[in-house]
N, C-alpha and C positions, 0 to 999 in steps of 0.2 A: 694098575698103579695110578694113584692120584698125585696132585701137586699141592704144596703148601704156600698160601698167599701171604706175602710180607707187606708191610706198610709202605706207602708212598712217602717220599720225602716231601717236606713242606714246599709249596710253590704254587705257581699258577696252574690252571687247568690245561690239559693238552690242547694243541692247536685243533681248530675245527676239522672234522673229518666227515666222510660220507655217512649218512644216517644208517644206523644198524637196522636190520630187518626185525629185530626183537625189541619189544617195548621195555623201556627202562623202568625199574620199580619206583613208585612214588614214595614220598616220605612216610606215609602211614602203612606201608607194606614191609615185609621182611627185608632185612638188609644183610649184606655179606659182612661177616666179622673176620677178624684176623686171628689165626691160631698160631701156634709155635712154628717157627721156620726150621726145617730139617733138610738134610741132603736128599731126602726121598721125594721132595717136590712140594706141591701146593695143596692144602686142604681148605675147603670153604665150609662154613656152617651158617645157619640162620641165627639171628638174634631173637627173632620172634616169629610166631606163626602169621601167615597171611590173615588179614582182616576178612570180615565176611565178604564172600564173593559178590561181584556185581551181577545181579540177576537180570539186568536190563539187556543182556547180550543175546537173549533168546531170539530165534527167528522162527519162521513157520516150520522149518525142519526140526527144530528143537523146542517143542512147546514147553511153556513154563510149568505145566503140570508134571510132577515127578511120578513116573510109573511105580516107583516103590511105595508111594502113598496111596495111589488110586487103584492098584491092582494091575494085572497084565494088560498090555496094549492089545486091543482086539485085532490089530493088524498082524500081530505075531502068531495068530492061529494058523496063518498061511505062511510057511517058511519063505523068506525072501529069496529071490533068484538073481543070478548075475545077468545084467543086460547082454543081449546078443552081441553087440559091438565089442564089449569087453572080453567076452569069451573068444571071439575071433582074433583079437589082438594079443591077449594075455592068457590064453587057455591053460598052458602048462604051468605058468607061474601062479595061478590062483586055484588050481584044481584041488588042492588040499585044504582050502579055506572055505569057510561059510560066510556069506555076505551078512553084514550087520545093517540094521535100520538106523537112520539118523536119530530117531526118538529114543534110542537106547543110550544116548550120550546127552550130557548137560553141558552146554557151553558156559564157561566161567569168565573168560576174558579174551579179548583180541590181542595177540602178542606179536603179530607180524603181518605185512602186506606186500604183495608183489604185483607185477603186471597182470598175471593170470591166476593169482591165488591169494587166499587169506589164510592166516594161521591162528588157531584158537587154542587156548588152554581149556581143557574140558575134563569132565568126570565120566568114567564108564559107569553107568547106572546098574550094570549087572555085577561087576567086580568091585566097584568103588575106587578103582585105580585112577590116578590123575594121568592124563595123556595129552599129546599135542595133536590137533586135527588140522590137516592142510586141505582146504577146500580148493579144488582145481576146476577152473572153468574152461570149457572147450565147446566145439560145435560138432555134434555127431554127424552132421551132413557134410562136413569137410574132412576127407580122409587124412590129410596132413595134420589137422588139429588133433584127431584121435590118435594118430601115430605118435605125435610128439608127447601127448599125455601118457600113452601106454609105455613109451620107452623108459620113463622114469620108474615105473612099476617094475618092468623087466630088469632094469639095472639093479634096483634095490633088492630084488629077490635073489640076485646072483651074488650079492655081497653079504658076508657074515664075519664081522670082526669087532672086537671091543672098542675100536676107535672109529667106527663108522656107524652112523645112526641106523637104528633098526626099524624097518617097516613091520608093524604088528598086525595090520589088517586093513580092510577097505570097507567103507560105508557107502551104500547106495542111497541115492537121494530120490525123492519123488520127482524132482526136476531132472530131466534126462541130460541137461547140459552141465551137470556138475557131479563131482565125485569127491569123497573125503578119504584121505590117506591117514591112517592112524599110526602115530609114532610114539616112542617113549618120550616122556617129558624131561626136558633139561632146564635147569633154573637160570643159567646165564649164557652169554656168548662172549667170545674173546674180545670183540670190539668194545663191548660195554665195559669189560674189566680194564682194558687199556685206557679208556676214556674216563674212568672213575677217579675222582679226586681222592687221594689217600691211598692209592694202590700203585706200587712200583715193583716190578719183578726183578729179582736178583738173577744173576747168570745161571745158577743151578735150576731155578724155577723156569727160566726161559728154555733151558735145555730139556727139562721135563716135558713141557708142552710141545717142543719141537720133536722130541722122540715119539710122542703120541701121534702128532700130525704126520710125520714121515712113515710111521708104522701103518697108519690108515691108508696113506697114499700108496705104499708098497702093495698092500692088499688089493686096492683098486686096480693098479697097473698090472699086477700079476694075473688079474682076471679080465684083462682087456678093456678096462674102463678108464676114460679120461673124465675128470670132474669138470674142468673148464670154468670154474668160478670160485677158486679158493680165495677167501678173504675172511677177516676177523668175524664178521657177523654170521658167517656160515660155519664157524667152528664153535660148537656148543660145549658148555662146561656144566657139569652137575656139582652139587654141594660137596662131593668128595674129591673134586679136582680132576675128574675123568673128562678127557676131551674126545669129542666125536665129530667127524666130518658130516655135514648135513647139506640139504638143499641140492639134490641132483637134477634139478630142472633143466640145466644146460649140459648135463653129462651125456656122453655118447660112448658107444662101443668102438674099439679100434683094433686093427690087426697089423702088427709090424711087418708081416710077410705079404699082406695084400692091402697096400695103402690106397685109400679112397680120398678124394677131395672133400674137405670139410670147410664150414664157414669160419671166417676169421673174426666175425662179430661176436666174440664170446669173451668172458672174463671182465669183471668190473675194471674200469680204466686204470685205477691206481696200481692194480696188480697184474696188468696185461703185459705179456712178454713182447719184446720189440718185434719179433717176426710176425706176430699177429697184427700189430700196429702198421706194419709194412705190407699187410695184405696176404700173408702166407695162407695157402689152402691145404698144404701138406705139412703136418706137424705131428708131434707125439707127446711123450711124457714131459718133455722139456717145458711145456707151457704151465703145467701144474707145479713143477719144481721152481720155476721163476717166481710164481706166486708165493710158494713156501719161503723162498729167500727174502721176499718183501716182508712177509710176516715175521721172520726171524729178526731182521733189521728193525722192524717197527717195535717189537717187544723190547729190544735193547734200548732203542732211542726214546720209547715212551710216546711215539706219535708216528703217523704215516710218513714214510721217507720220500715218496715221490707223488704228492697230491696234485697231479695235473688237472687242468680244467678242460682241455681239448686234447685231441690226439697229437696235434703238433707240439703242444706244450709238454705232453707226457713224454714223447720221444726226446725232446730237448733235455728234460730232467734226467732221463735214462742215460743219454750220452754224456751229460756233465758228470754224473757219478761213475758210470761204468765204462766210459771211453767210447769214442766213435768207432764204428766197425772199420775193419781194414779194407783196402781196395779189393783184395781177394774176396772178401765177404760179399761186397756189392756185385762183383762179376759173377760169382758162383750162385748167389741166391736168386737173382733175376726176379725179385719180388715186385709185384704190381706197382707199389707206391714208392719204390726206391728213388726214382728221379725227383719225386716231390719232397721227400724228407731227408735226403742226403745233405748233411751239414756242409756249409762252404768252408768252415775252418774246423780241423779235427780237434777233438777233446782228448785229454789224457785221463786215463783211468785213475780214480782216487778212492776206491773202496777201502783199502787198508788204512789210509790216512783218516778217512771219515770215521771209521769205527776202531781207532787205535786204543780207545779206552776199554775195549773188550777183546783183548788179544786172543784168548782161546777160541772165540767164535769167528774171527776174521777168515780163516781158511774155508769154513763152510759157507760163509756169506760170499766169498770170492767165487766159489764153485757154483753155487746156486744162481748167482747174478752174473753169470758169464753171458756175453752177447751171443756167442755161438751156441746154439741149443745142444749140440753134441757134447760140449764141454761141461754141461751141468750134471752129467752122469745119470744115475738112477736113484730112486728113494732107498733102495737096498744099499747102494754104495755109500750114500750119505749116512745111513745108520751104522754101517760097518767101518766107517772111516775113523782112524785113530785121531786124526787132527780135529775132527768135529767134537771130540770129548763128550759124546752123548751117552757113554756107558756110566750110568749113575749107580753107585752101590746102595 
């Protein structure tokens, strides 16, 4: 199910936000057009085809010479093999796959960049399909670096859902310190659409996106995966309005019956749950649901609702909107940073008042933005909740 995009009302651009991980289209590239609005959601379409691809993006791994014009690559006479370190860490996950060589893809454009990775739009020279290539950098001599990289592959291979990005293959590089992950290509991300002038979502459209987000999260959580970085730039949208959760670089496996300590240094600041800001090392699906609540409120408001610049400011914004934790919370939680961040004067919760213009969505926002993690429920509960009004005909 896709969602139909309506026009934004006239006015100023949204307030500045954290930069999206995906490049914004320039004026000479294809744009998103508005089609008819229906109760079934949002549908996006292109006004024009992309202009001629920028071929200056080639690197030594992707030579400018196209194998389709010059004949088979001599390197392909010897079938590529998986590196030994990859077999040791991801053996079962890749046993049914054949490794691809980098020169069987043509880079077209750089569309994203992270601390340890770059993302490119590329063409599969064998099938002609447009894909997204995520180049991950790591150190094969550092076990933790390899383990961190391999975890994303293991997680993605465990997930299979219409609202979760699909890992389609792996590309081995001549350089042993990098690996390319091949993904289906998505034209937009939610952060870019929210920030776009001329785009404003109606409540039915917001609910359509939220239903897809919660469905994807439900799938992840049911398979023991925490995403730990839900934000607009990691929610990709295709031209049919289908939303897919992407970028599992911070994701991890978890088991509710055998809890293990985890780092609290996860999730982009504006979408980080209060328990993480307070240093919690034992947490669960509540951190993803808090982020989903921030996304819901942001789609309704048309801008990020708690854009803190520091952890202290972020907690202050959370307490001003969601109320300060009770004394019982402070005593029970015993969080490492509790004494540092406990406010001197208590704040009253004002979520309902803040979002009073969107009464059907208030109960779900109240639930997802609960200070107490256990009160946020589950993705399944949010999807099945009558008050959330997510059941769209």
